[in-house]
N, C-alpha and C positions, 0 to 999 in steps of 0.2 A: 432156443427152447429150454428147458430148466431140466437138471439131469433129477431134481427133488418129484416125485408119482404120482405125489398124493399135492389136494387142493385142502385149505382149508377151510370149513365151513360155511363162512364169511364171501371166499371162492366160488364153493359150490352153487350157495344160492343166486350169487349174481349173473353165473353160467344157465341153472336152470330158470332163470328170466329172461334171459337172451333167449335161449331156445323156445320155450315157453310164447313169449314175443312173435319170435317168429315162424313158430306152428300155427297159429291162428291166424298170423298173415297170411300166410300160405295155404290156405286148407286142401287146394287142387293137388297136392303131391302129398297127402296120403287120406283121402278119403274115407270111410269108419274106422280112423282108428282116433281114440279118445288122448286127451295129453292126460288124465290121471293117469293111467294104466302105463304112458310112459315115461310118467315123475317115479312114477314108484318103480318102474327098473331102474333109473338112473340113479337114485339115493340108496338104489339096494347096492350098487354096482359102483363105489368111488375110480375104480381105476379107469373105468369109462369114462366116465365125468376128466378127469385130467387127459386122454384122450383125446378125448372132446373140446378139450378147453385145449390146447394143444391146435387141433383142425380150426378152431374161431381165433386166435392169436394168428396167424398166419395169414386169413385171410377169405379163410374157405368158404364161411357164412352156414356148416354143419346145419342139417334139417331132417326128420322123419319120410323116406320114401317108402317105404314098406315093412310088413312084419311078416316073419319064416314061421311059418307052423311048426316047419319041422326042429327046429331050435329053438323056438319062444321067444325068439329074442325082433327087436327091432332095428330098422334098418337107416343108418343113416349115411348121407353123402354131402360130399362139398356141394353147397348151391349156389356159390357165389358167383355170378355172372361170367366174369372171366375168369381163365385159371388163375386159384390165390395167390396172389403176389410175395405174400411170404413165401411161398416155394418155388422163384421164378428161375431160370437162368442156373439151372443144375441137369448135369449129364445123367444118363440113368441109371445106374449102379455102380457101387461100390469100384468092382472088376473096371467100369469104364472109367471110373476117377482116377483107380491107381492107372491104368495108361496112356494119361495125359501125360507130357513131359512139359508139354506147356500151355499156360494160359490156363491151369485151371479150374475151377468152379472150385466154388467153397461148398457142395453138396453132391449127391445123385438124387432123384428120387425115392430107389430102393432103400435108401441108404438113410434118409429122414423118412419115411413110412414106416422104417422098422424102429426107429429112436421116439419115435407119436406113437406107434400101437398102434396101425390102423396099416388098408392095403391099399394100393392103385386101382382103381376102379379096372377090372375089365373091359371090350366090349361091350359085349351084353350088359353091363350096368352101364356104359358110357352110354350105348344109342337108348337105355330106357330114361334115363338121365332128361335127354334130349326129349322126349315126350313129356318132360314133365314143363317145359319151357325152351328158351335159347340159351343155352352155352355156349361160350368160348369161341364166341363169334366177331373177337378180333386175336384170341392168343390160341392155343394147344394146349393138349394135356398127354403126358407119356402115360401111356396105358399100358396090362399085364401082358407081357408078349411071351408067346411061347418059346420054350427051351431052344429046337431045333434053329427057329429063327435069331436067338441071343446067342446057341452056339457060334454063327456064324458072324458076329460081329452086329449084329442089327439090333431092333429095338423098333415096337409101334409108339406113332401118339396118333390122338385124331382131335378135330376142332369138329366147328360147325358153318357153313359156309352156300349159301344160295340156296338156302331150305332144308343142305343135305347132311348127313354127319359125313367125314372125313375118315375114315383109317389110315394113315400112309408109316413108312418108313424110315428107319436115318440110322449111324452108325450108334451107338450106342455112348460113343462119346463126346460127341457133338451136344451146343444145350446152346441156347438161346434166347435175347432176355422176355421174350413173350413165350414161352413156351415153361410151362412147370407141371403138375399132375394132382387129379382130381383125389381124393380118397372113399376107403368105405370103412364104416365099423359095425357092428352086430354089438346091442346090448340086450 
């Protein structure tokens, strides 16, 4: 991930073209939303484009999944079939990463999300995503975890098996090759 949090005009145009193609290909994810409005919002928020590019570069395949009238913002989620490949083999948060003395992963889900300017999906958002398709049928994704669970050393992750969304718990310091995180971003 780059420390420079802006894209050149050429990079912005390339990303917008990718997002437009994905938007047109998966119309079921954003009924009653028109691309021209989305593109206008994107072009007027270059820092959000940088975050979307981070989602794209790490394999998230971000797409519009809704519009929040109260904040006047479009909602993007990672829509890759499996948890984004560039964000796997990570523990839950920086505290968990620090607690590992041996075999530390390279990063944590919360740490990466913060650097990217995005948030982990919460359980409600994860369940909403699953209504738009079948995601994480072979992998799993860390999701936002209530403070009382995290305080006890735990964290939550979810996946989709047997046509059902499952939410599980694990120690926050654990990490697996098939577990990453899905992000959300409001533009």
